[in-house]
N, C-alpha and C positions, 0 to 999 in steps of 0.2 A: 297647656293641658291637652293630652291626647286620650281619646277613648279607645279602649281595647276591644276590637271586634273579634267575634269567635271565628269568622271566616271571611276573607276578602279574596275574591276570585283572581284578580290580577296580581295581587301580592303572591298568591300561590303559584301563579304562572311565572312570576319573576324568580321564585325559588327554583323552579325547574331550569330556568335559564342561568342559574348561578348568581343571581342578584338578591339573595335572601336577606342579607344584612341591610342593604340599601333600601329594599322594599319595605321591610318592617320598620325601619327608622323614618322613612319618608313616604307613607302611603298617599299623602296629599300630592306629592310630585307625580307618583305613578298614575293616580287617577286624573290629575290635571292633563297628563299626556293622553290619557284615554279620551277625555273630553275634546282635546284639540284634534285628535284623530277622527272622532265622530263628526265634528263640525267641518273638517276638511273634506271628508268623504261626502257628507250631505251637500256641501257647496259644489263639489265636482259633479255629483249626480244631478243636482238641481239645475245646473247651468250647462250641462253637457249638450242638451238639445232644447234650446229655448225656441218656443213656437208661439204664434199668435193665439192659438188655442192651447193654453198650458195644461200639462198633465197634473196629476194630484200633488206630487211633490213640489213642482214648480209653483203651483197655485198657492200652496201653504206657505212656501218661502217668500213669495212675492207679497202675500197678505201680511205676514209678520214684519218683513222689512219695510214695506210702505207704511204700515201703521206706526212703527217706531219713528220713521223719518218724519211723517206728518206731525206727530206729537212734538218732536223736537223743533220743527219749523214754526209751529204755533207759539213756541216760547221765545226762540231766538231769531226767527225770520229766515228768509231764503239765504241770507248771507252765511248762515252757519251750516249749510248743507255739506260743505267741503270736509268738515270734521266728523260727519255722521259715520263713516266707515270705522273710525276709531271707537267712538262711544257706543255705536250699535254692536260692534264685536264684543266689547266689554260686557254689555247687557246680556247678550246671548250666551257668552261664556259663563257668566255668573249664574244665570238661570239654569243652564244645563248642569253645572256643578251642584247646584242646590237640589235639583230634581234627582240627581244620581244617588243621593243619600237615602231616597225612598225605596231603592231597589235592593233586595237582599243580596249580599255579597259584594256590594259596591260601597264606596266611601265618598262623601262630599268634600272635595278639595277646599271649599270655602269654610269648612268647619275647622280649618287650621289658620291661625293668625298670619302665618307667612304668606299665604295665598291672598287673603284680603288686603294685607298691607301692601303687597306688590301691586295690586290693582289700584289702590288708593294713591300710591306714589306715581303711577302712570298718569292718573288724573291730575295730580298736583303739578307735575312737571309740564304736562300738556297745557294746563291752565295758564301758566306763566309764559310758555312758548307762544300761545295765542295772543296774550297781552302784548308781548314784545313785537310780534308780527304786525299787529294793528297799530301800535302806538310808538314803537321804537323806544328810544331812551325816555320818552315822556311817560312811559308806563310806570315809572317810579312815583308819579303823582298819585297812583292808587294807594301808595303806602305813606305818603307824606302829608296828604290833606291840602286844602286850599290856602292855609295860612302858614307862612314859613316858621314863625316863632313857636308854633305848636308841634313842629316835627319831633322834638325829643319826647313828646307824650304820645303822639299818634303813631309814629313809626314802630315802637316796640309793641303797641297794641295790635297793629295790623300784622306784624310778623307772627306774633303768637296766634292770632286768629287764623291766619292761613295755614300755619303748622297744625293747628287743632283740627283743621279739616281732614287731614290725613288720619288722625286718631279717630275722629268721628266716623268717617267712612269705613275704616277697617274694623274697629271694635263693634260697631252696630251690626254689621253683617256677620262677623265672627261670632259674636255673642248669641245672636238669634239662631244661627245654624248649630252651634255647639249645644245650646239649650235643647233644641229639638232632638238632636242626636242622643243627648243624655236621657231625655224622657223616653225615647224609643228603646234605648238599651235597657233601661229599668223595666219597661213593660215586657220586653222579650224574655227577661229572666223570671219575672213574676207570673206571667199569664200565658206564655207560649208565643210562638213566632207568628201566628196568623190572626187570632181573634181580637185580643186586647189592643194591639197597635193600630188596627184599622181606622178608628176615628182620628187618631193622631196623624196617621199617614195622609188621610184626606185633608186634614187641616194643614199638613206639611206642604201639600201642593200649593195651597194659597199663600203660605208663608214664603215658599220658594219664589213665587212670582212677585209678591209684594216687596221682599227684600231686594231682589234684582231691580225692580222698578224704582225703588227709593234711591238706590245707588245711581241709577241711570238719570233720574230727574235732578238730583243734587249736582251731578257732574255737569249736566246741561246748564244749570243755573250758574255754576262757577265759570264755565266757558263763556256764557253770555255776559256775565259781569266783567270778565277780562276784556271782552270786545268793546264794551261801552267806555265812553270818555269819563275820566275821573271828575268827581264833583267836589 
């Protein structure tokens, strides 16, 4: 399901560049590129001149990154610091995508199932890569259980459960962002572009943060579980 927006700034820009059909068919890709460009620019500016007395941008970035990292370490321990760049990037990407939907003329890439599904698949693949890294071939014990004669029962359940994680991560994020976009669109048409949507937009900031945080927290839990020994 795609919502039809009356005006999307970067879609119009793509029309000027001769990419009209692609932009109208895939606004989530266009705005995903915009988010990536924003994050790259912020990263370059924030790390260009790192000093002992940080400037405002460096201070904000350090506070955000250190807060996310310490939260992760509290769950999985210091041993998990090495995968923080991956999961931290996913959180920041999802959060900025979510917030972008609150800006007139912009579109949240996470309101499209393809975007949320791609993030969920990255987490899914990374989870099992971590499990293999820590346990090697013994990682299969996470799927077979401790008793060999119960493998025909436990193995299918575990496979279904792990595949369901992809659906859970992707549909939860997609559904909440799509629902918020739908409510905003209805209010825009019913009561104008400024007054009626304001309470929903304030609530949207909270929704954007919570949904990104849930995705982040669940991913950490999956990674931590893969690191642990099978029981």
